[in-house]
N, CA, C, O and CB atoms as a CASP TS submission, in Angstrom:
PFRMAT TS
TARGET T0000
AUTHOR 0000-0000-0000
METHOD Language model
MODEL 1
PARENT N/A
ATOM      1  N   UNK     1     -43.722 -31.385  21.674  1.00  0.00           N
ATOM      2  CA  UNK     1     -44.346 -31.655  20.318  1.00  0.00           C
ATOM      3  C   UNK     1     -43.836 -32.472  19.333  1.00  0.00           C
ATOM      4  O   UNK     1     -42.673 -32.544  19.732  1.00  0.00           O
ATOM      5  CB  UNK     1     -44.487 -30.605  19.702  1.00  0.00           C
ATOM      6  N   UNK     2     -43.877 -33.201  18.237  1.00  0.00           N
ATOM      7  CA  UNK     2     -44.150 -33.900  17.351  1.00  0.00           C
ATOM      8  C   UNK     2     -44.282 -33.467  16.343  1.00  0.00           C
ATOM      9  O   UNK     2     -45.337 -32.899  16.061  1.00  0.00           O
ATOM     10  CB  UNK     2     -44.868 -34.438  17.514  1.00  0.00           C
ATOM     11  N   UNK     3     -42.909 -33.620  15.135  1.00  0.00           N
ATOM     12  CA  UNK     3     -43.079 -33.031  14.150  1.00  0.00           C
ATOM     13  C   UNK     3     -42.997 -33.781  12.927  1.00  0.00           C
ATOM     14  O   UNK     3     -42.115 -34.613  12.715  1.00  0.00           O
ATOM     15  CB  UNK     3     -42.369 -32.122  14.205  1.00  0.00           C
ATOM     16  N   UNK     4     -44.004 -33.460  12.044  1.00  0.00           N
ATOM     17  CA  UNK     4     -43.941 -34.839  11.326  1.00  0.00           C
ATOM     18  C   UNK     4     -43.611 -34.455   9.757  1.00  0.00           C
ATOM     19  O   UNK     4     -43.906 -33.311   9.412  1.00  0.00           O
ATOM     20  CB  UNK     4     -45.506 -35.750  11.486  1.00  0.00           C
ATOM     21  N   UNK     5     -42.944 -35.449   8.662  1.00  0.00           N
ATOM     22  CA  UNK     5     -43.214 -34.501   7.358  1.00  0.00           C
ATOM     23  C   UNK     5     -43.678 -35.808   6.724  1.00  0.00           C
ATOM     24  O   UNK     5     -43.506 -36.918   7.226  1.00  0.00           O
ATOM     25  CB  UNK     5     -41.772 -33.508   6.498  1.00  0.00           C
ATOM     26  N   UNK     6     -44.238 -35.575   5.656  1.00  0.00           N
ATOM     27  CA  UNK     6     -44.721 -36.701   4.367  1.00  0.00           C
ATOM     28  C   UNK     6     -44.316 -36.370   3.437  1.00  0.00           C
ATOM     29  O   UNK     6     -44.543 -35.193   3.157  1.00  0.00           O
ATOM     30  CB  UNK     6     -46.074 -36.954   3.964  1.00  0.00           C
ATOM     31  N   UNK     7     -43.338 -37.364   2.250  1.00  0.00           N
ATOM     32  CA  UNK     7     -43.088 -37.148   0.637  1.00  0.00           C
ATOM     33  C   UNK     7     -44.545 -36.945   0.206  1.00  0.00           C
ATOM     34  O   UNK     7     -44.543 -36.132  -0.719  1.00  0.00           O
ATOM     35  CB  UNK     7     -42.295 -38.568  -0.259  1.00  0.00           C
ATOM     36  N   UNK     8     -45.272 -37.183   0.378  1.00  0.00           N
ATOM     37  CA  UNK     8     -46.499 -36.809  -0.532  1.00  0.00           C
ATOM     38  C   UNK     8     -46.871 -35.026  -0.500  1.00  0.00           C
ATOM     39  O   UNK     8     -47.269 -34.299  -1.409  1.00  0.00           O
ATOM     40  CB  UNK     8     -47.948 -37.781   0.129  1.00  0.00           C
ATOM     41  N   UNK     9     -46.571 -34.740   0.846  1.00  0.00           N
ATOM     42  CA  UNK     9     -47.167 -33.258   0.858  1.00  0.00           C
ATOM     43  C   UNK     9     -46.319 -32.249   0.261  1.00  0.00           C
ATOM     44  O   UNK     9     -46.732 -31.103   0.076  1.00  0.00           O
ATOM     45  CB  UNK     9     -47.440 -32.761   2.271  1.00  0.00           C
ATOM     46  N   UNK    10     -44.312 -32.895  -0.274  1.00  0.00           N
ATOM     47  CA  UNK    10     -43.928 -31.760  -1.361  1.00  0.00           C
ATOM     48  C   UNK    10     -43.838 -32.912  -2.915  1.00  0.00           C
ATOM     49  O   UNK    10     -42.893 -33.325  -3.587  1.00  0.00           O
ATOM     50  CB  UNK    10     -42.001 -30.785  -0.820  1.00  0.00           C
ATOM     51  N   UNK    11     -45.064 -33.067  -2.971  1.00  0.00           N
ATOM     52  CA  UNK    11     -45.121 -34.180  -4.434  1.00  0.00           C
ATOM     53  C   UNK    11     -44.596 -35.237  -4.727  1.00  0.00           C
ATOM     54  O   UNK    11     -44.488 -35.572  -5.907  1.00  0.00           O
ATOM     55  CB  UNK    11     -44.726 -33.782  -5.483  1.00  0.00           C
ATOM     56  N   UNK    12     -44.195 -35.925  -3.813  1.00  0.00           N
ATOM     57  CA  UNK    12     -43.712 -37.177  -4.283  1.00  0.00           C
ATOM     58  C   UNK    12     -44.379 -38.227  -3.934  1.00  0.00           C
ATOM     59  O   UNK    12     -44.989 -38.291  -2.866  1.00  0.00           O
ATOM     60  CB  UNK    12     -42.535 -37.405  -3.956  1.00  0.00           C
ATOM     61  N   UNK    13     -44.322 -39.535  -5.132  1.00  0.00           N
ATOM     62  CA  UNK    13     -45.279 -40.605  -4.663  1.00  0.00           C
ATOM     63  C   UNK    13     -44.608 -41.524  -3.693  1.00  0.00           C
ATOM     64  O   UNK    13     -44.118 -42.614  -3.985  1.00  0.00           O
ATOM     65  CB  UNK    13     -45.831 -41.440  -5.852  1.00  0.00           C
ATOM     66  N   UNK    14     -44.639 -40.921  -2.396  1.00  0.00           N
ATOM     67  CA  UNK    14     -43.817 -41.864  -1.357  1.00  0.00           C
ATOM     68  C   UNK    14     -44.738 -41.662  -0.209  1.00  0.00           C
ATOM     69  O   UNK    14     -45.218 -40.575   0.112  1.00  0.00           O
ATOM     70  CB  UNK    14     -42.100 -41.401  -0.978  1.00  0.00           C
ATOM     71  N   UNK    15     -45.009 -43.145   0.563  1.00  0.00           N
ATOM     72  CA  UNK    15     -46.076 -43.213   1.408  1.00  0.00           C
ATOM     73  C   UNK    15     -45.221 -43.020   2.577  1.00  0.00           C
ATOM     74  O   UNK    15     -45.605 -43.497   3.644  1.00  0.00           O
ATOM     75  CB  UNK    15     -47.004 -44.504   1.341  1.00  0.00           C
ATOM     76  N   UNK    16     -43.698 -42.149   2.503  1.00  0.00           N
ATOM     77  CA  UNK    16     -43.294 -42.684   3.610  1.00  0.00           C
ATOM     78  C   UNK    16     -43.373 -41.310   4.608  1.00  0.00           C
ATOM     79  O   UNK    16     -43.175 -40.267   3.985  1.00  0.00           O
ATOM     80  CB  UNK    16     -41.825 -43.444   3.402  1.00  0.00           C
ATOM     81  N   UNK    17     -43.628 -41.154   6.034  1.00  0.00           N
ATOM     82  CA  UNK    17     -43.921 -40.206   6.931  1.00  0.00           C
ATOM     83  C   UNK    17     -42.942 -40.270   8.025  1.00  0.00           C
ATOM     84  O   UNK    17     -42.995 -41.233   8.790  1.00  0.00           O
ATOM     85  CB  UNK    17     -45.253 -40.332   7.379  1.00  0.00           C
ATOM     86  N   UNK    18     -41.899 -39.195   8.218  1.00  0.00           N
ATOM     87  CA  UNK    18     -41.163 -38.933   9.369  1.00  0.00           C
ATOM     88  C   UNK    18     -41.539 -38.215  10.075  1.00  0.00           C
ATOM     89  O   UNK    18     -42.226 -37.243   9.759  1.00  0.00           O
ATOM     90  CB  UNK    18     -40.169 -38.617   9.276  1.00  0.00           C
ATOM     91  N   UNK    19     -41.055 -38.613  11.646  1.00  0.00           N
ATOM     92  CA  UNK    19     -41.380 -37.713  12.431  1.00  0.00           C
ATOM     93  C   UNK    19     -40.198 -37.683  13.748  1.00  0.00           C
ATOM     94  O   UNK    19     -39.477 -38.638  14.038  1.00  0.00           O
ATOM     95  CB  UNK    19     -42.882 -38.008  12.791  1.00  0.00           C
ATOM     96  N   UNK    20     -40.208 -36.185  14.524  1.00  0.00           N
ATOM     97  CA  UNK    20     -38.858 -36.323  15.296  1.00  0.00           C
ATOM     98  C   UNK    20     -39.192 -35.692  16.287  1.00  0.00           C
ATOM     99  O   UNK    20     -40.230 -35.103  15.983  1.00  0.00           O
ATOM    100  CB  UNK    20     -37.547 -35.813  14.728  1.00  0.00           C
ATOM    101  N   UNK    21     -38.816 -35.386  17.677  1.00  0.00           N
ATOM    102  CA  UNK    21     -39.228 -34.541  18.661  1.00  0.00           C
ATOM    103  C   UNK    21     -38.727 -33.354  18.289  1.00  0.00           C
ATOM    104  O   UNK    21     -39.420 -32.356  18.489  1.00  0.00           O
ATOM    105  CB  UNK    21     -38.867 -34.900  19.953  1.00  0.00           C
ATOM    106  N   UNK    22     -37.411 -33.223  17.666  1.00  0.00           N
ATOM    107  CA  UNK    22     -37.232 -31.894  17.214  1.00  0.00           C
ATOM    108  C   UNK    22     -36.530 -31.125  15.487  1.00  0.00           C
ATOM    109  O   UNK    22     -35.622 -31.790  14.988  1.00  0.00           O
ATOM    110  CB  UNK    22     -36.375 -31.551  18.355  1.00  0.00           C
ATOM    111  N   UNK    23     -36.707 -30.596  15.168  1.00  0.00           N
ATOM    112  CA  UNK    23     -36.645 -29.931  14.037  1.00  0.00           C
ATOM    113  C   UNK    23     -35.159 -31.141  13.680  1.00  0.00           C
ATOM    114  O   UNK    23     -35.212 -31.939  12.745  1.00  0.00           O
ATOM    115  CB  UNK    23     -36.478 -27.932  14.207  1.00  0.00           C
ATOM    116  N   UNK    24     -34.075 -31.047  14.521  1.00  0.00           N
ATOM    117  CA  UNK    24     -32.929 -31.167  13.825  1.00  0.00           C
ATOM    118  C   UNK    24     -32.941 -32.728  13.643  1.00  0.00           C
ATOM    119  O   UNK    24     -32.298 -33.335  12.787  1.00  0.00           O
ATOM    120  CB  UNK    24     -31.651 -30.517  14.572  1.00  0.00           C
ATOM    121  N   UNK    25     -33.899 -33.363  14.725  1.00  0.00           N
ATOM    122  CA  UNK    25     -34.089 -34.908  14.700  1.00  0.00           C
ATOM    123  C   UNK    25     -34.454 -35.335  13.657  1.00  0.00           C
ATOM    124  O   UNK    25     -33.790 -36.190  13.071  1.00  0.00           O
ATOM    125  CB  UNK    25     -34.932 -35.444  15.531  1.00  0.00           C
ATOM    126  N   UNK    26     -35.968 -34.692  13.004  1.00  0.00           N
ATOM    127  CA  UNK    26     -36.800 -34.457  11.754  1.00  0.00           C
ATOM    128  C   UNK    26     -35.748 -34.352  10.570  1.00  0.00           C
ATOM    129  O   UNK    26     -35.739 -35.191   9.669  1.00  0.00           O
ATOM    130  CB  UNK    26     -37.754 -33.040  11.880  1.00  0.00           C
ATOM    131  N   UNK    27     -35.269 -33.776  10.593  1.00  0.00           N
ATOM    132  CA  UNK    27     -34.366 -33.368   9.104  1.00  0.00           C
ATOM    133  C   UNK    27     -33.286 -33.911   8.984  1.00  0.00           C
ATOM    134  O   UNK    27     -32.625 -33.826   7.949  1.00  0.00           O
ATOM    135  CB  UNK    27     -33.937 -31.969   8.867  1.00  0.00           C
ATOM    136  N   UNK    28     -32.789 -34.792  10.385  1.00  0.00           N
ATOM    137  CA  UNK    28     -31.868 -36.119   9.779  1.00  0.00           C
ATOM    138  C   UNK    28     -32.507 -37.252   9.578  1.00  0.00           C
ATOM    139  O   UNK    28     -31.824 -38.161   9.106  1.00  0.00           O
ATOM    140  CB  UNK    28     -30.756 -36.593  10.645  1.00  0.00           C
ATOM    141  N   UNK    29     -34.070 -37.554   9.888  1.00  0.00           N
ATOM    142  CA  UNK    29     -34.382 -38.588   9.450  1.00  0.00           C
ATOM    143  C   UNK    29     -35.013 -38.091   8.136  1.00  0.00           C
ATOM    144  O   UNK    29     -35.371 -39.106   7.539  1.00  0.00           O
ATOM    145  CB  UNK    29     -35.136 -39.367  10.382  1.00  0.00           C
ATOM    146  N   UNK    30     -35.263 -37.190   7.537  1.00  0.00           N
ATOM    147  CA  UNK    30     -35.976 -36.723   6.289  1.00  0.00           C
ATOM    148  C   UNK    30     -34.830 -36.940   5.349  1.00  0.00           C
ATOM    149  O   UNK    30     -34.933 -37.371   4.200  1.00  0.00           O
ATOM    150  CB  UNK    30     -36.587 -35.116   6.309  1.00  0.00           C
ATOM    151  N   UNK    31     -33.642 -36.568   6.012  1.00  0.00           N
ATOM    152  CA  UNK    31     -32.045 -36.772   4.734  1.00  0.00           C
ATOM    153  C   UNK    31     -31.983 -38.273   4.462  1.00  0.00           C
ATOM    154  O   UNK    31     -31.834 -38.584   3.280  1.00  0.00           O
ATOM    155  CB  UNK    31     -30.085 -36.284   5.544  1.00  0.00           C
ATOM    156  N   UNK    32     -32.055 -39.055   5.178  1.00  0.00           N
ATOM    157  CA  UNK    32     -31.598 -40.685   5.610  1.00  0.00           C
ATOM    158  C   UNK    32     -32.808 -41.087   4.431  1.00  0.00           C
ATOM    159  O   UNK    32     -32.451 -41.373   3.288  1.00  0.00           O
ATOM    160  CB  UNK    32     -31.904 -41.404   7.749  1.00  0.00           C
ATOM    161  N   UNK    33     -33.868 -41.081   4.712  1.00  0.00           N
ATOM    162  CA  UNK    33     -34.518 -41.067   4.058  1.00  0.00           C
ATOM    163  C   UNK    33     -33.943 -41.266   2.208  1.00  0.00           C
ATOM    164  O   UNK    33     -33.563 -42.139   1.428  1.00  0.00           O
ATOM    165  CB  UNK    33     -35.107 -40.031   4.617  1.00  0.00           C
ATOM    166  N   UNK    34     -34.179 -40.008   2.260  1.00  0.00           N
ATOM    167  CA  UNK    34     -34.134 -39.158   0.775  1.00  0.00           C
ATOM    168  C   UNK    34     -33.280 -39.307   0.371  1.00  0.00           C
ATOM    169  O   UNK    34     -33.324 -38.925  -0.798  1.00  0.00           O
ATOM    170  CB  UNK    34     -34.242 -37.867   0.577  1.00  0.00           C
ATOM    171  N   UNK    35     -31.783 -39.923   0.791  1.00  0.00           N
ATOM    172  CA  UNK    35     -30.765 -40.026   0.061  1.00  0.00           C
ATOM    173  C   UNK    35     -30.980 -41.967  -0.126  1.00  0.00           C
ATOM    174  O   UNK    35     -30.170 -42.391  -0.951  1.00  0.00           O
ATOM    175  CB  UNK    35     -29.255 -39.237   0.911  1.00  0.00           C
ATOM    176  N   UNK    36     -31.776 -42.956   0.408  1.00  0.00           N
ATOM    177  CA  UNK    36     -31.383 -43.993   0.935  1.00  0.00           C
ATOM    178  C   UNK    36     -32.717 -44.681   0.063  1.00  0.00           C
ATOM    179  O   UNK    36     -32.648 -45.869  -0.256  1.00  0.00           O
ATOM    180  CB  UNK    36     -31.177 -44.000   2.670  1.00  0.00           C
ATOM    181  N   UNK    37     -33.894 -43.881  -0.288  1.00  0.00           N
ATOM    182  CA  UNK    37     -34.863 -44.399  -0.945  1.00  0.00           C
ATOM    183  C   UNK    37     -35.085 -43.628  -2.389  1.00  0.00           C
ATOM    184  O   UNK    37     -35.256 -44.328  -3.387  1.00  0.00           O
ATOM    185  CB  UNK    37     -36.024 -44.380  -0.036  1.00  0.00           C
ATOM    186  N   UNK    38     -35.084 -42.305  -2.494  1.00  0.00           N
ATOM    187  CA  UNK    38     -35.174 -41.554  -3.544  1.00  0.00           C
ATOM    188  C   UNK    38     -33.714 -40.836  -4.268  1.00  0.00           C
ATOM    189  O   UNK    38     -33.671 -39.914  -5.082  1.00  0.00           O
ATOM    190  CB  UNK    38     -36.137 -40.584  -3.072  1.00  0.00           C
ATOM    191  N   UNK    39     -32.568 -41.613  -3.656  1.00  0.00           N
ATOM    192  CA  UNK    39     -31.358 -41.458  -4.520  1.00  0.00           C
ATOM    193  C   UNK    39     -31.072 -40.011  -4.351  1.00  0.00           C
ATOM    194  O   UNK    39     -30.462 -39.573  -5.326  1.00  0.00           O
ATOM    195  CB  UNK    39     -31.570 -41.889  -6.096  1.00  0.00           C
ATOM    196  N   UNK    40     -31.360 -38.943  -3.242  1.00  0.00           N
ATOM    197  CA  UNK    40     -30.566 -37.808  -3.496  1.00  0.00           C
ATOM    198  C   UNK    40     -28.840 -37.659  -2.761  1.00  0.00           C
ATOM    199  O   UNK    40     -28.039 -38.229  -2.020  1.00  0.00           O
ATOM    200  CB  UNK    40     -31.556 -36.649  -2.965  1.00  0.00           C
ATOM    201  N   UNK    41     -28.973 -36.866  -3.323  1.00  0.00           N
ATOM    202  CA  UNK    41     -27.275 -36.783  -2.579  1.00  0.00           C
ATOM    203  C   UNK    41     -27.119 -35.191  -1.405  1.00  0.00           C
ATOM    204  O   UNK    41     -27.891 -34.299  -1.055  1.00  0.00           O
ATOM    205  CB  UNK    41     -25.762 -36.502  -4.359  1.00  0.00           C
ATOM    206  N   UNK    42     -26.247 -35.405  -1.242  1.00  0.00           N
ATOM    207  CA  UNK    42     -25.799 -34.486   0.108  1.00  0.00           C
ATOM    208  C   UNK    42     -25.988 -32.987  -0.375  1.00  0.00           C
ATOM    209  O   UNK    42     -26.294 -32.021   0.324  1.00  0.00           O
ATOM    210  CB  UNK    42     -24.003 -34.752   0.644  1.00  0.00           C
ATOM    211  N   UNK    43     -25.627 -33.038  -2.317  1.00  0.00           N
ATOM    212  CA  UNK    43     -25.082 -31.365  -2.532  1.00  0.00           C
ATOM    213  C   UNK    43     -27.078 -31.615  -2.881  1.00  0.00           C
ATOM    214  O   UNK    43     -27.597 -30.913  -2.013  1.00  0.00           O
ATOM    215  CB  UNK    43     -23.322 -30.642  -4.332  1.00  0.00           C
ATOM    216  N   UNK    44     -27.645 -31.940  -3.297  1.00  0.00           N
ATOM    217  CA  UNK    44     -28.829 -31.504  -3.971  1.00  0.00           C
ATOM    218  C   UNK    44     -29.935 -31.858  -2.357  1.00  0.00           C
ATOM    219  O   UNK    44     -31.154 -31.998  -2.457  1.00  0.00           O
ATOM    220  CB  UNK    44     -29.173 -32.615  -5.751  1.00  0.00           C
ATOM    221  N   UNK    45     -29.212 -31.941  -1.042  1.00  0.00           N
ATOM    222  CA  UNK    45     -30.019 -32.137   0.133  1.00  0.00           C
ATOM    223  C   UNK    45     -29.517 -30.234   0.789  1.00  0.00           C
ATOM    224  O   UNK    45     -29.787 -29.645   1.835  1.00  0.00           O
ATOM    225  CB  UNK    45     -29.372 -33.930   1.283  1.00  0.00           C
ATOM    226  N   UNK    46     -29.052 -30.000   0.073  1.00  0.00           N
ATOM    227  CA  UNK    46     -28.645 -28.322   0.444  1.00  0.00           C
ATOM    228  C   UNK    46     -29.174 -27.314  -0.179  1.00  0.00           C
ATOM    229  O   UNK    46     -29.105 -26.102   0.025  1.00  0.00           O
ATOM    230  CB  UNK    46     -27.301 -27.947   0.236  1.00  0.00           C
ATOM    231  N   UNK    47     -29.673 -27.899  -0.909  1.00  0.00           N
ATOM    232  CA  UNK    47     -30.273 -26.952  -1.696  1.00  0.00           C
ATOM    233  C   UNK    47     -31.472 -26.146  -1.185  1.00  0.00           C
ATOM    234  O   UNK    47     -32.505 -26.812  -1.123  1.00  0.00           O
ATOM    235  CB  UNK    47     -30.617 -27.578  -2.800  1.00  0.00           C
ATOM    236  N   UNK    48     -31.572 -24.871  -0.807  1.00  0.00           N
ATOM    237  CA  UNK    48     -32.436 -23.886  -0.053  1.00  0.00           C
ATOM    238  C   UNK    48     -33.929 -23.680  -0.907  1.00  0.00           C
ATOM    239  O   UNK    48     -34.886 -23.537  -0.147  1.00  0.00           O
ATOM    240  CB  UNK    48     -31.539 -22.352   0.083  1.00  0.00           C
ATOM    241  N   UNK    49     -34.141 -23.659  -1.863  1.00  0.00           N
ATOM    242  CA  UNK    49     -35.110 -23.839  -2.643  1.00  0.00           C
ATOM    243  C   UNK    49     -36.115 -25.333  -1.607  1.00  0.00           C
ATOM    244  O   UNK    49     -37.034 -25.283  -0.790  1.00  0.00           O
ATOM    245  CB  UNK    49     -34.329 -24.174  -4.384  1.00  0.00           C
ATOM    246  N   UNK    50     -35.377 -26.404  -2.168  1.00  0.00           N
ATOM    247  CA  UNK    50     -36.096 -27.627  -1.303  1.00  0.00           C
ATOM    248  C   UNK    50     -36.226 -27.610  -0.110  1.00  0.00           C
ATOM    249  O   UNK    50     -37.380 -27.651   0.316  1.00  0.00           O
ATOM    250  CB  UNK    50     -35.575 -28.765  -1.357  1.00  0.00           C
ATOM    251  N   UNK    51     -35.103 -27.543   0.851  1.00  0.00           N
ATOM    252  CA  UNK    51     -35.194 -26.634   2.225  1.00  0.00           C
ATOM    253  C   UNK    51     -36.354 -26.221   3.085  1.00  0.00           C
ATOM    254  O   UNK    51     -36.907 -26.548   4.135  1.00  0.00           O
ATOM    255  CB  UNK    51     -34.743 -25.458   1.948  1.00  0.00           C
ATOM    256  N   UNK    52     -36.479 -25.039   1.790  1.00  0.00           N
ATOM    257  CA  UNK    52     -37.822 -24.721   1.789  1.00  0.00           C
ATOM    258  C   UNK    52     -39.250 -24.866   1.837  1.00  0.00           C
ATOM    259  O   UNK    52     -40.239 -24.344   2.352  1.00  0.00           O
ATOM    260  CB  UNK    52     -37.822 -24.502   1.384  1.00  0.00           C
ATOM    261  N   UNK    53     -38.891 -25.886   1.008  1.00  0.00           N
ATOM    262  CA  UNK    53     -40.438 -26.626   0.463  1.00  0.00           C
ATOM    263  C   UNK    53     -40.414 -27.639   1.614  1.00  0.00           C
ATOM    264  O   UNK    53     -41.429 -27.942   2.241  1.00  0.00           O
ATOM    265  CB  UNK    53     -40.513 -27.529  -1.393  1.00  0.00           C
ATOM    266  N   UNK    54     -39.263 -28.117   1.843  1.00  0.00           N
ATOM    267  CA  UNK    54     -39.549 -29.353   3.121  1.00  0.00           C
ATOM    268  C   UNK    54     -40.068 -28.780   4.448  1.00  0.00           C
ATOM    269  O   UNK    54     -40.957 -29.188   5.195  1.00  0.00           O
ATOM    270  CB  UNK    54     -38.048 -30.199   3.598  1.00  0.00           C
ATOM    271  N   UNK    55     -39.257 -27.722   4.523  1.00  0.00           N
ATOM    272  CA  UNK    55     -39.667 -26.885   6.262  1.00  0.00           C
ATOM    273  C   UNK    55     -41.195 -26.746   5.728  1.00  0.00           C
ATOM    274  O   UNK    55     -42.060 -27.373   6.340  1.00  0.00           O
ATOM    275  CB  UNK    55     -38.671 -24.808   6.827  1.00  0.00           C
ATOM    276  N   UNK    56     -41.612 -25.847   4.467  1.00  0.00           N
ATOM    277  CA  UNK    56     -42.887 -25.265   5.089  1.00  0.00           C
ATOM    278  C   UNK    56     -43.578 -26.542   4.565  1.00  0.00           C
ATOM    279  O   UNK    56     -44.737 -26.234   4.287  1.00  0.00           O
ATOM    280  CB  UNK    56     -43.523 -23.604   4.544  1.00  0.00           C
ATOM    281  N   UNK    57     -43.377 -27.680   4.346  1.00  0.00           N
ATOM    282  CA  UNK    57     -44.245 -29.121   4.725  1.00  0.00           C
ATOM    283  C   UNK    57     -44.577 -29.569   6.138  1.00  0.00           C
ATOM    284  O   UNK    57     -45.593 -30.221   6.381  1.00  0.00           O
ATOM    285  CB  UNK    57     -43.471 -30.339   4.230  1.00  0.00           C
ATOM    286  N   UNK    58     -43.659 -29.188   7.106  1.00  0.00           N
ATOM    287  CA  UNK    58     -43.115 -29.892   8.687  1.00  0.00           C
ATOM    288  C   UNK    58     -45.188 -29.475   9.841  1.00  0.00           C
ATOM    289  O   UNK    58     -45.832 -28.603  10.425  1.00  0.00           O
ATOM    290  CB  UNK    58     -40.826 -28.242   9.680  1.00  0.00           C
ATOM    291  N   UNK    59     -45.198 -30.608   9.503  1.00  0.00           N
ATOM    292  CA  UNK    59     -46.758 -30.322  10.440  1.00  0.00           C
ATOM    293  C   UNK    59     -46.384 -30.610  12.089  1.00  0.00           C
ATOM    294  O   UNK    59     -46.169 -31.802  12.310  1.00  0.00           O
ATOM    295  CB  UNK    59     -48.280 -31.706   9.881  1.00  0.00           C
ATOM    296  N   UNK    60     -46.284 -29.811  13.146  1.00  0.00           N
ATOM    297  CA  UNK    60     -46.324 -29.816  14.116  1.00  0.00           C
ATOM    298  C   UNK    60     -47.718 -30.551  15.187  1.00  0.00           C
ATOM    299  O   UNK    60     -48.840 -30.139  14.892  1.00  0.00           O
ATOM    300  CB  UNK    60     -46.005 -28.657  14.074  1.00  0.00           C
ATOM    301  N   UNK    61     -47.637 -31.516  16.287  1.00  0.00           N
ATOM    302  CA  UNK    61     -48.786 -31.973  16.209  1.00  0.00           C
ATOM    303  C   UNK    61     -48.213 -31.893  18.131  1.00  0.00           C
ATOM    304  O   UNK    61     -48.978 -32.271  19.019  1.00  0.00           O
ATOM    305  CB  UNK    61     -49.239 -33.537  15.026  1.00  0.00           C
TER
END
């Protein structure tokens, strides 16, 4: 089952859609994009509130 995440689903004006076969793969893809494109730091990506928002926006197909 493929899992997907779109930046727009958490209110970010960005067309990026991440996908992965596992949650770990998906979260790695999201983290890489967040750092490279949105300039998030490792510390920001560890924020529990942000992680909850991201995980709630994941869709399984």
